[in-house]
C-alpha positions as CSV (number, residue, x, y, z in Angstrom):
1,M,0.0,0.0,0.0
2,I,1.4,3.3,-1.0
3,S,1.8,5.8,1.8
4,L,0.4,9.1,0.6
5,K,-0.1,12.5,2.2
6,P,-2.4,15.3,1.3
7,S,-0.8,17.9,-1.0
8,K,-1.6,21.6,-0.7
9,Q,-4.5,21.1,-3.0
10,H,-6.6,18.1,-1.6
11,L,-9.8,16.5,-2.8
12,I,-12.0,14.3,-0.6
13,I,-14.6,12.0,-2.2
14,F,-17.4,10.7,0.0
15,T,-18.7,7.3,-1.3
16,R,-19.9,3.9,-0.3
17,Y,-18.8,0.5,-1.3
18,P,-21.5,-0.7,-3.8
19,E,-23.0,-3.6,-1.9
20,P,-26.5,-4.6,-3.0
21,G,-29.2,-3.7,-0.5
22,K,-26.9,-1.3,1.4
23,T,-26.3,1.5,-1.1
24,K,-28.6,4.0,-2.9
25,T,-31.5,2.6,-0.8
26,R,-33.9,5.3,-1.9
27,L,-33.4,4.1,-5.5
28,I,-34.0,0.4,-4.7
29,P,-37.8,0.7,-5.4
30,A,-37.0,1.8,-8.9
31,L,-33.9,-0.1,-9.7
32,G,-33.8,-3.1,-7.3
33,D,-30.9,-3.9,-4.9
34,V,-28.4,-4.8,-7.6
35,G,-29.4,-2.0,-10.0
36,A,-29.0,0.6,-7.3
37,A,-25.6,-0.8,-6.3
38,N,-24.5,-0.9,-10.0
39,L,-25.5,2.8,-10.4
40,Q,-23.5,3.6,-7.2
41,K,-20.5,1.8,-8.7
42,Q,-20.8,3.5,-12.1
43,M,-21.2,7.0,-10.6
44,T,-18.2,6.5,-8.3
45,E,-16.1,5.3,-11.2
46,D,-17.2,8.2,-13.4
47,T,-16.3,10.6,-10.6
48,I,-12.9,9.1,-10.2
49,S,-12.3,9.3,-13.9
50,Q,-13.0,13.1,-13.8
51,V,-10.7,13.4,-10.8
52,R,-7.9,11.7,-12.7
53,E,-8.4,14.3,-15.4
54,L,-8.0,17.0,-12.8
55,Q,-4.8,15.4,-11.5
56,K,-3.3,15.6,-15.1
57,M,-3.8,19.4,-15.0
58,S,-3.0,20.3,-11.4
59,K,-1.2,18.7,-8.5
60,T,-4.0,17.4,-6.3
61,S,-4.0,14.6,-3.8
62,V,-7.2,12.5,-3.6
63,E,-8.7,10.8,-0.6
64,I,-11.6,8.4,-0.6
65,R,-13.8,8.6,2.5
66,F,-15.9,5.4,2.4
67,T,-18.5,3.4,4.2
68,G,-19.2,-0.2,3.7
69,G,-16.6,-2.7,2.5
70,D,-13.1,-2.5,3.9
71,L,-9.8,-1.1,2.9
72,Q,-8.7,-4.0,0.8
73,V,-11.9,-4.2,-1.3
74,M,-11.8,-0.4,-1.8
75,V,-8.1,-0.6,-3.0
76,N,-9.0,-3.5,-5.3
77,W,-11.9,-1.5,-6.8
78,L,-10.4,2.0,-7.2
79,G,-6.6,1.5,-7.1
80,N,-3.7,2.0,-4.7
81,D,-2.7,5.5,-5.7
82,L,-5.4,7.1,-3.6
83,L,-5.7,7.8,0.2
84,Y,-8.4,5.8,1.9
85,Q,-10.2,6.5,5.2
86,F,-13.4,5.2,6.8
87,Q,-16.0,7.9,7.2
88,G,-16.5,7.0,10.8
89,E,-19.4,7.8,13.1
90,G,-21.8,10.7,13.3
91,D,-24.0,12.5,10.8
92,L,-22.8,13.7,7.5
93,G,-21.8,17.1,8.9
94,K,-19.6,15.5,11.6
95,R,-18.0,13.1,9.1
96,M,-17.2,16.0,6.7
97,E,-15.8,18.2,9.5
98,R,-13.6,15.3,10.7
99,S,-12.2,14.7,7.2
100,L,-11.4,18.4,6.8
101,I,-9.7,18.7,10.1
102,N,-7.6,15.6,9.2
103,A,-6.6,17.1,5.9
104,F,-5.7,20.5,7.2
105,N,-3.7,18.9,10.1
106,Q,-1.6,17.2,7.4
107,K,-0.7,20.6,5.8
108,A,-3.3,20.8,3.1
109,E,-4.2,24.4,2.2
110,R,-7.2,24.1,0.0
111,V,-9.6,21.2,0.6
112,I,-12.7,20.3,-1.4
113,I,-15.3,17.6,-0.5
114,I,-17.5,16.1,-3.2
115,G,-19.8,13.1,-3.4
116,T,-20.4,10.7,-6.3
117,D,-24.1,11.5,-6.9
118,C,-23.6,14.2,-9.5
119,P,-23.1,12.9,-13.1
120,D,-22.4,16.4,-14.5
121,L,-19.5,17.2,-12.1
122,N,-16.4,17.2,-14.3
123,S,-12.7,18.1,-14.1
124,Q,-13.2,21.6,-15.4
125,I,-15.7,22.4,-12.6
126,L,-13.2,21.0,-10.1
127,I,-10.4,23.2,-11.5
128,T,-12.7,26.2,-11.2
129,A,-13.5,25.3,-7.6
130,F,-9.9,25.1,-6.6
131,E,-9.1,28.4,-8.4
132,Q,-12.0,30.1,-6.5
133,L,-10.6,28.7,-3.3
134,E,-7.5,30.8,-3.8
135,V,-9.7,33.9,-3.5
136,F,-12.7,32.9,-1.4
137,N,-12.9,31.4,2.2
138,L,-15.7,29.1,1.1
139,V,-16.7,27.6,-2.3
140,L,-20.1,25.9,-2.8
141,G,-21.6,24.0,-5.7
142,P,-25.4,24.1,-5.3
143,A,-27.4,21.1,-6.1
144,L,-30.9,21.5,-7.7
145,D,-32.5,19.7,-4.8
146,G,-31.4,22.3,-2.3
147,G,-28.2,20.6,-1.1
148,Y,-24.7,21.1,-2.4
149,Y,-22.5,18.8,-4.5
150,L,-19.3,20.4,-3.5
151,I,-17.9,22.4,-0.6
152,G,-14.4,23.8,-0.4
153,L,-12.6,25.6,2.4
154,Q,-9.2,27.2,3.2
155,Q,-9.5,26.0,6.8
156,P,-11.9,23.9,8.9
157,I,-15.0,25.8,10.1
158,A,-17.1,23.6,12.4
159,E,-20.1,26.0,12.4
160,L,-20.8,25.2,8.7
161,F,-21.6,21.6,9.6
162,M,-23.6,22.1,12.8
163,N,-27.4,22.2,13.2
164,I,-28.1,21.4,9.6
165,S,-30.8,18.9,8.6
166,W,-28.8,16.8,6.1
167,G,-30.7,15.4,3.1
168,T,-33.3,18.2,3.1
169,A,-33.9,21.1,0.6
170,Q,-32.6,23.6,3.2
171,V,-28.9,22.5,3.3
172,F,-27.5,25.0,0.8
173,V,-29.5,28.0,2.1
174,K,-28.7,27.2,5.7
175,T,-25.0,26.8,4.9
176,V,-24.9,30.2,3.1
177,E,-26.8,31.8,6.0
178,I,-24.2,30.5,8.5
179,A,-21.3,31.6,6.3
180,Q,-22.7,35.1,6.0
181,K,-23.0,35.4,9.7
182,L,-19.3,34.4,10.0
183,N,-18.4,37.0,7.4
184,L,-16.9,34.4,5.1
185,S,-16.4,35.3,1.4
186,I,-18.2,32.8,-0.8
187,G,-17.6,31.6,-4.3
188,Y,-20.4,29.9,-6.2
189,L,-20.2,27.2,-8.9
190,Q,-22.9,26.4,-11.4
191,S,-26.0,24.5,-10.1
192,L,-26.1,20.8,-11.0
193,A,-28.5,17.9,-10.5
194,D,-27.7,14.9,-8.4
195,I,-29.3,11.4,-8.3
196,D,-30.7,10.4,-5.0
197,R,-34.4,9.5,-5.6
198,P,-36.3,7.6,-8.3
199,E,-37.6,11.0,-9.7
200,D,-34.0,12.0,-10.3
201,L,-33.5,9.2,-12.8
202,N,-33.7,10.0,-16.5
203,P,-36.9,8.5,-18.0
């Protein structure tokens, strides 16, 4: 296993090992256990493909924060040139905050977190996000369902991950509200759709 450390520019990908029945559960009524897991697998691999394009253009370390499976199955699936960490306990906010603190403690200077639910997220958007992060304290990529598909920071700010009802249509608005109270400068990316529910699937 290669020992890797975050570089100054660091990307964290939140995903789940695609085990049927335990992933994309809200899509199981439409796709079945195996279909939902296959979609999770495909979307994660598509995201990694875009991230590898990013790495060709700028020095960026990449970390997979995962649930389900174990380290060996993740390495076998996605390769041994990435950092891997379990997401750990707590709600999504607590897990994201923990991953940010860990990256900044290891000398990263600009850290972005993404998921794997957004098919239109590409390497160019990621490049733009890192460029914005050289100017703004906070960068957000709004999702059409009211959440966000990307968050980037120059330092860990715990308040951005507290008292938020994750998975609701208020996540983006609430995050911006908190950021404004903290007088953070905010850079915005284009809005994109993510795939969480049966109605998000293309007919």
